[in-house]
N, C-alpha and C positions, 0 to 999 in steps of 0.2 A: 905060072906067074901072072899071065894075062888074066886068068880067071880070078886070082886073088885081088888084082887091081880093080876088076869090075865089082867085086864084092865090097871092097873098101870104098869105092866111089858111091855105090848104092847105099852103103851105111851112112856116109856123110850127107848125101842128098836126103835120105830119110830123116836123119837127125835134124837137118836144117828145116825140113818141112814141119816136123814135130815142134821144134822151137818156135817157128813162125806161128803155128797154130796156137801154141800156148801163149805167145805174146799177144795174139789177137784176142784170146779169151781174157787175158789179164787186162788188156786195154779197155775192154767192155765191162769190167767188173764194177758192179754197182749201178750200171745203167738202168733206167726205168723201162718198163715194158711199153709205156705210152708217155706222151708229152703233150701238154696243153699250152698253147700260146695265146696270151691275152691280147686282143686287137682293139676294136672300138666299134662304132655303129656301122651298119651297112650304108654304103654310099660314100664312105671316107676311104682314104688311102690305107690306113692301118688295117682295115678289113681285108683289102685286096693283098697287101704286102704280107700280112701275117698268115693268111690262109695259103698263099703261094709258098711262103717259107716253110710252113708245115708240110706241104706236099713234097717239097724238095728234100727235107730232112727224112721224111718217110721213105722216099725213093732211094736216097743215097746212103743213109745210115741205118736203114731197116728198123726204125722205131716208129710205131704207129703214132703219128702226130696230127694234131688238129688245131685250128684256130677257134677261138670262142669270142662271141660278141660281148663287149664290156662297155663301161662308161668312158674308157680311154686311159690316158697316162696315170691319172691320180689313182684310179682303181687298180690298174695293172701293177703299179709299184707295190701296193699293199698285198695284192694276190701273190706276188713273188716273195715278199717279206714273210708272209705266213705259209709259204710252200703250197698254196692251193694251185698255183700255176707254175709250170717249169720255166717258161720264158715270158717276159713281158715287153711290150713295145712302149717306150716312154719318151716324152719330151723332157729335156734337161731342166727346164724351169720348174715344173711340178715335181720332178725327181729330186731336185735340190730341197724343195720344201719338205718332201717326205723324209729325205736323209736327215734333215735337221729337226724333225719332229713337229713340223708345221703343216702336215697334210690335212686338207679339209675333211678327208674321209676318216683318218685315224690321228686326230690331234693329240700331241703329247707322246706319240710313239715314234722315236727316231728309227728309221728304216736302215739300220746299220748292217743288215745281213744281205743287202742287195749288191750285186757286182755287175760291172759292165762287161759285155761280150764284144760288140762291134758297133761302129758308127753306121747309121742308116742314111739319113738325108736331112735337109733343113725343112722345117715346117713354117711356111709363110702364113701370115694372117691376111685374109682377103674378105671382101664383102660383095654381095650381089643383091639386086632388087629388081622389081618390075619397072620397065621404062616409064610407064604411066604414073608411077608413084611420085615422080619429080624429085626423088631423093638423089642428090649428086655429091654431097659431102657428109662427113660425120655429123656436123651441126644439124643437118636436116633430120637426124634421127630423134631429135628431142620430142618426147611425147609419143613416139612410134612404137609399134609392137615388133620386137626383134628377137629372133632365135639365135642362140649362141651354141648350138649343138648340144650333145648330151651332157648331163650333169657330171662334173668331174673331169671333163676333157680339157685339152689345152685352150680351146676357144672359150669355154665356160670359165676357165681360170683367169684369162687375161682381158677379154673384151669388156666385161663389166668394169674392170679396173681402169681400162683405157677411157671408157666413156665417162666414168666418174672424174678422172683426172682432167678431162676436157670440159667438165661441167654440163654434160649431156644427160638428161633424165629420160631414158628410154624404158619401156616396159619389157623386161627380159623374160624369155621363156626358154625351156630346154626341150630338145627332141633329137632323135637320131638324124643324121645328115639326109637320108632319103626322105624321112618324114618332113623335115624342115623344107626341103625342096617342094614337096607336094603342097605344104601349107602356104608357101609363097605363091605358087600358081593359083591356089584357091582363094587367095586374098585373106587368109587367116592371120598372116603376119605381113609386116611391111618390108622387112629386110632380113637377110640371112647372113650373119657374120660367122666365119668359120676359120679353122686352122688345120691345114693338111698339106702334104706334099703335092706338087703340081704334076699334072693337072688334077684338080679335085673332081672326082667322078660326078658328084651331085651337081656341081657347077656346069660341067660339060653337058650333062643331060638337060639342065635348064636352058642353056644356050641353044641347044638343038630343038627344044620343044616350045619355048616361050619367048616373048619379046622382053628380054632382060638387059641390064647393064651391070658391069662390075664397077666398083668405085673404091676409093682409098682416102688417105689423109691429104689435107692441104699442106703446103710447106710449113706453115706455122704450127699446125697440129702435129706434124711429123717431128719437128724440133722439140716440142713440148714432151711428147711421149719418149723420145730418145733420152732426154734429160732425166725424166722421172723413173725410167725402167732401164738401168744400165745393163741388165742381163740380156737385153734384146740386141740382135744384130740387124743393122739396116739391110734391107733386101729389096731388089727390084723384080717385080713380076713382069716378065717380058711381054711385049706386045704380041697379040695373036695366040696367047696361051689358051684363050677361048675365042670362039668365032666372033663374039660381040666386042672383044677388047682390041681396040685399034692402036693403043699407045702403051708404052711402059707405065707401070704404076708403082710408086714407091711405098713400101710397107716395112714390116719387120718380120724376123724369123727366129726360131729356136731350133737347135739341133735335136735329132732323135737318135736314141741308142736302143739296142736290144740288151736286156738285162736278165740275169738269172740269180738264184740264191747261191750264196757262197758254198753251200753243201753240195751243189751239183758236182758229180765226179769230174775231176780235172781232165781226164781223157775225153769225156763227152763235150765239155766246154771247149776244149782244144779242137775237136773234130768239127763242131758246129761253126766255130769262128773260121776255121780253115775253109770249110765248105763254102761259106758265104763270101769270104774275102777273095777266093781264087776262082770264082765263077760269076763275075759281074755280068757277062752277057745273059746268063740264065736269070739273074736277079732282075735285070732290066726288062726281060720278057714278062716277068711278073708284074712290074709297074715301072713306068718311065722315071719316077723319082729315085729309083735305085741306081741311077747313073752316078750318084755320089756315095754309094755304098762301097767305099774304097779304103784300102789300107792307109793312104796318106791322110785321111781325116780322123785318125785315132786321137789326134791332139785337140779335137773339138770338145772333148771331155776334160774338164778342169778340176773336178772334185771327187768323182765316184771311183773308188778303187776298181781296177780290172780284176776279173776272175783269174785265178792262177793258170787255168788252161788257156785263156786269151793271152796272158802275159807270155806264156811259153811260145805261142804262135808268133806274136809280134817280135819276140826276141829272135826267132828263126829268120824273120824278114829284116833283121838288122836294126830293129827299133828297141831302144832301151827305155822302157816305161819308167818314168820318174818314181822315186821311192814313195812319194805321197800318194801315188796311184796304184800301189801294190799292197797286198796284205803283209 
């Protein structure tokens, strides 16, 4: 009798293990052998965040993942829409333009196959110049040489619009964040206007290596931009974000999200979302901006449907994603 019981127990244990193994195989059905994450230029937060995320996915989910340098959110949205990248890091302003077919990279192509995975952080817009330039306000940029980061990035999307709204005629150029920082030190440009999570790596490096100042909008300029660009959220860049910044500086910000194609396997989208949402300390180790990579910020997305796998995860956390944000 005892032997029969042992056999029966062994049978059920074996059956359970086989079922678990089959479930694991089923959960990974359709998963790609590798995954590319679209980031942005070196020296920006996307580059650090995206490559760190790729390493975390490789380690935890056993998918060979890597970050790829791109022009930023505008290009990342299109690379996901066309399935050239598995995941893209996007700012929701450029993502909305892509969603509605107004992308500068692919005008007339509504990016309706892109889906949200999880919230990342806010992207503030910030400006830096050499102290000797005597540039202290946006108005001082009139006639100056200004880099707004790589073509297609959030900074390139909004800074020229801001300057136009304020009646400022600056000479706009494009370059990666690290290159723009070098150009500023070498006197090839007069100011570097960027958009990235705090602290911006290129700004931190400039603050450590050169005599620079950060600057932002006057109260009147801030009010005018707020009225003209309702998609922007008011944002205060805290004092001492950089060694040279002694006071709070009022600016604007847009939220960032990680996105994927709607055809990404539901189980993979679920596991990636769960991995990031439940390991915030690890994400903060990747970059300090990830302190806002939190479940509670799911509602910072107001238009882009969530991937079915992400919806499943948030439902498990007690969040009922609204119908207009689900497939």
